[in-house]
Every structure is written in C-alpha cells, then in structure tokens.
N, C-alpha and C positions, 0 to 999 in steps of 0.2 A: 403798565396801566391797573389804577385803581377802581373797583368797582366805584368808588364815590364819585371817584374824577367826573367820570360820565356822567351816574345818578343828580350830580347836587347841577350840572351846568345847564346852560339858556340852551335854547334853540338855536339863539345868535352864537355862543360860543361853538356851538357843533359846529355847525354853518363854517366859523372861521377857522376851525381845526380841520375841515372837512378842506378847506379853500387853502389851505397852507401848501407848502412843496413838503410835507412827507408822508410816509409809507402809510400811512393810518391815522385818521379811520380813509375810510375810500369806500370801493361801491361793497364789500360785504357788509361793512354799518349801514351801509341806505338800506341795503335790502332788508337787516333787520330791525332796520327802527320802522320800513316801510310797511312791512308785518307789522311793528306793534301799532302803528296807527291804525291801520288797518282793524286790530282786535280791538282797539280801543272805541271805532265808533258800533261796533258790531257790541261792544259792552253797554253802549250808549244806548241803540236803538232796542236792547236788552230788557233795557231798564225802562224806558216808555211802554215797551209791552209785558211789562210784571212778568218778567221769566227770568226769578232769581237763579236758579241751575244754569241757564245760559248766559247770565250777568259771571256769575261765579268761573265757568267754564272759559268766556271770553279774558276775565282779566286775569285766571290762570294765562294765557295766551300771550296778552300784554306783557308780563312779567318776564315770560319764559323768552321772549325775541330779545328786550332791555336786555336780558344776559347776553343772549347769543350777540348783540353787537359788541359787549365788551370781552365776548370770549372770542369775538373776530378779529377787535384789536388787538390782542393777545397774538393768537396764532399767527396773523400776519406780518406781526412784528418780529416773530421769531423767521419767517420766509423773508423779511429784510433783512437780519442778523445773517443767515445762512448766507445771504449773496452774498455779504459785505466777506465773507471769508476769503483773505487772499488769495488769489492764484499759484499751482504751482508749487503748493506746502511737499506732496507726496508727487513722485514722478506720472501718473496718471490723471492725476488728481480728485482720486477716488473720494477722499475723506469730506471732499466740497459738496460733490455732485450727491452723496449719501446726504449728507445734512442738510440738503436743500431740499430734495425729494422727501424726505423726512416733517421737515418744515410743512411743504404744500398737501400731505398727505395728511397734516394737523390740522390744515388750515380750512380744509377741503372739510372735513366734518362741523364746525358749527353752520358752515352755508348750506350743508344737506337735512342738515336740522331748521334751520331758514325755511326751507322747501317744503318740511313737513306741517309745520308749526301753520304756516300759509296756507296749506290744505285744509288745515282743521278746521283755521279760520273761513272759509271756503265754506264748508261743511256747516259751522254756524250760520252764514249767513244763507242759507237753505233753510234750514229750520226753521227761519225768524221770519222770513218773507211771505209767507200765507198771515204772519199774526201780524205784520207790520202796518201801521193805514199808508195811506199816500203819502202824507207828507215825510213819514222816514226811507220812504223806498230808494231816495235818492242819493241819502246815507248810505244805505244796502250797497248802492252799485258804488256806489264812492270805496267804501269799506272792499268792493269785490274789487275792483279795477286794481285800488293800492295795494292787495294782497296780490294780486295775478302779477304784477310789476315786481314785489318783492322775491315773489318766487321764481320768474325767470332772471333776473339779476343775479340771483343766491343760484339757481343752476350753470347758467352758463361760468359764474366763476369755480365749480366745481369740475365742469369740463374745462378752464382752462389750464386750473393747477395739476390737472389730471392727462392734460395731452402729450406733456413729454417725458411721465415716467415711465419706468417699464411696467408690465403687467405683471401685478402679483395679488394674493387674494382679496389685501385690503380697498387697493384700487377698484379691482370688480365690482365688490361689494357697494363701493360707494356711487361708482356709474350705475348700477344695479336700481340704487334705491333713486335714484335723478330717472331712469327708466332709459337710458342710455345703450342700445343695445352694442355687440362687440365691432361691429361693423362700420359705426360713428365715433366710437372709445378711437 
C-alpha cells in the first residue's frame, strides 16, 4: 500500500475497497477516516470563526488521521500475512505465534494514535464551541460524534489485537494509553 494509493482515490474507490473480501482496508481505516472527517469539519468551523491557529491545528489532525489510515492498512496487512504463515513449520508453531504477536502489536500502534488524534479533535471542538455561530454548532456536534466513533472503533481494535497476547511492557503500555486496566485486559 503506497500513500498515493489512498490519497489519489475517491470516496467511492475507498468504499469499493472496503466492501471487498480483503483484509484491508477494514475497521481501522474507517476509524482513522472518521477522525480525519471530524478534524476537517473542525477546520471548516474554525475558518468561519476566523481562528487561524485552530484551522492550522485541525488541518494537521486531518493529515495525521489520513496517514494513520495508510499506516493501519500497512500494519494490518502484516497481520494478514502473519496469519497466512503455514501451521506446523516448527514443532510448537512458536515462529508463527511470534510473527502474529509482533504483527498484532504493530497494528495496535496506528489505532492507539487514532484514539489520541480523536481526543485532540474533541479538544479543538471545545475551544471552538464558544465562538461558533448557531448555524455551525451542528457541524461541531457532527465532528464530535464522528471523532468519538473513530476513537471507539480504534480503541476496540487495540483491545481486540492485544487480547490474546501475553503480557509484555509494549502491550501494557498500549493498553494504558487506551485507559484499559489490568482487570479488563
């Protein structure tokens, strides 16, 4: 997956790829693009509110979330490749399990960043709300709901990716970033 493959496509292209029977794109890409859409709405409202600093911050979040969609496709592609490794190559399949575990950890990072990016979008919404005219408040509500959806999807992806992995410092750190306590992990 090249960045240009995602950037050059249309929404219809993405939806076609999403509906295909392929491992990517999937929910992780949806989470990232929800967050990108939320940030874009915030940028639009910030422009109407003549808040250039907030426009710039929102635009950075749009770019970051778009890149996270690409990163997610790459990372989950590695998970699919690891799952496709043949069974029984080593007596206990340790190599396969290790490859799957490493790929799942890798796939969790872009999703953790989606959650963090969505939270930044929500902060910008709070900053804009007092300055937004009545007609723009529904756009901020839409941005908030879409950012929360992206965050919820990404958080669930992280928890799902890590649920069957043995405890490690990397796993624990990712779960802490998502606010997951040891009892829930």
